[in-house]
N, C-alpha and C positions, 0 to 999 in steps of 0.2 A: 485832323480828319480830312480826308480827300473827298469832296463832293462833286458830282457831275451836275452842271447847270445847263439846262436846255431852254432855248427860247425859239419858238416858231415865229418867224418874221411876219408871216401873213397867214390868214385863215381862209383865203379866197377859194381854195380848192373845194372846201365843203359846201360853199354856197351853191355851187352848180354840180358837184360830184354826185354820181349815182353809183359809184363803185365799179369794181371790175366784176365781170360775170363769168361764171364757170359752167360751160355746157357739158352734157353727158354724151359720150359716143354710144350710139345704138347701131348695131350691124345686123345683117340678115336680109337686107332688101326691104321693100315696101315703104309705106308712108312714114313709119317710125324712123327709119334710116334717113329719109328725105328731111324729116323734121330735125333730126340730129345734125345733118350737114348744114341746114339753114342756120341753126343756132351757133354751130361752131364757126361758120364763115362770117358771122357778124350781121346777118340779115335781120330785118325787123318788120317786113311787110306782112299785112294781115293775111295774105294768101298763104304764107308759110305757116302762120298760126292755124289756119283752117286745115292744112295738111296734118298738123299735129293732132288736132281734134278728131279728124277722120281716123287717124291711126288708133287713137284711144277708143273710139267707138266701134271700129270695124276689124281691127287686127287682134289676133291672139298673142299677147305679150306676156313674158314671164314677169315676175315682180320687179326685177331690176330694170328691164326695158320699159315697163309701164311707168315706174317712178321716174326714170330718166326722161321719158317723153313728157311727163308733167313738168319736170325741171326745164326742159328745152322750150316748151311752150311758154313757161313763165319767163324765161330769158328773153324771148321775142317780145313779150308784153312789157317787160321791164325796160327794154331798149326804147320803147315808145313812152316811157315814164308813167305807165299804168301800173303803179306799185301795188294797189289794192288787188287788182285782178291777178297780178304776178304772184303775190303772196298766197292767194287761194290755191294756185297751182303748186307752189312750194309746200304748202300745208298738206295737200293731197299726196305729194311725193313722199313726205315724211310718214304719213299714215300708211302708205303702200310699202315703203322700205325704210324703216326707222334708222337704219345705220348708213344711209347714203349721204356722205359728207357734202356733196354738191348741193343737195336740197337745203341744208343749213347755211352754207356759204351764200347762196343766192337769196335766201330769205333774209339773211343778215344784211346783204347789199340793198334789198328793197327797204328794209327798216332804215338804213342810212339815208336812202333817197327821201324818206318821209321824215327825216330828222329825229327818229326814235333810236338814238344811239345805244342806250342801255339794252334794248331788245336786240339790236343788231349785234352787240358784243356777246350776248348770251349765245345766239345762234352761231356766230363765227367761232367761238370757242368749241362748240360741239362739232362743227365742221372740221376744224383742225384736229380735234380728238379722234373723230371717225376716219379721217384721211380723205383726201380728194386728189384728183388728177393734176390740179394746178394750185399747189399750196401757196405759191407766191401771191396769187389773187386773194386768198383767204387772209394772209398777213397784211396785204395792202388795205383790204377792206377793214380789217380790225384796226389798223392805224387810223383810218378815217373815223371809225367809231370812237377810238380813244381821244382823238382831237376834238370830236364833238362833245366829249365829256370833260374836256380841259385837262386830260392826262397827257401832257406833252411828252414826258419822258417815255412812257409806254409807246406812244405813237412813233417817236423817233426810232426806238429799237425795232418796232414792227416794220417800218419802212426799210430799215437796214436789213432785216431778215428777208423781206421781199426781194431786195437787190441781190442778196446772197443766193437765193433760190433761183432767181431769173436775172442773171447779170446783164442780159441784152435788153431788158424791158425798161423803157425810158420813164414811164410814169412814176415809179417810186424814186428813181434817181432825181427827177425833177422836184418831187416833194421834199427830198432831203436838202435841196439847195436853199430852202426857206429857213432852215435851222441854223442857229449859232450855238456852238458848243464850247464851253470853257470849263476848266477845272479850277475849283476854289479849294485852297488848303485851309 
């Protein structure tokens, strides 16, 4: 019998990792689009969060753009490590548009940030099932959740999937360097 043996050399990444975040593109001008641009560009300042809030309060948005704006505001909060507030936004996004994959991917990332790996895994699986614009981030986050649950083999394969989907992204490649793989007969 041929068995694949995997060993993660270190688990330091999870000690400080908050996962990869997936923002939602909102177009059409206005504050919702400005909120989207801020989330997509990696911003985290509260002034951008306030723009998102104004968009939600003042603009007429269809269900997808409203849910996307909640996701984007949650991403801004998550970047500041405010996982509880971010999760509330992701919950609202799910209530608004239950099939928006990015809402689940980000809620899963927030759960990982709070070391609630099983909750994160459930949401990440849903996000992958519904589809998202950046699936490599979903697989990367799911790998982090699997590592948190001591499922090293699944983590390894999800890091590999993230590299396959986004070959130029350094983070999953770096994580894979921690693994030692050998075949046992």
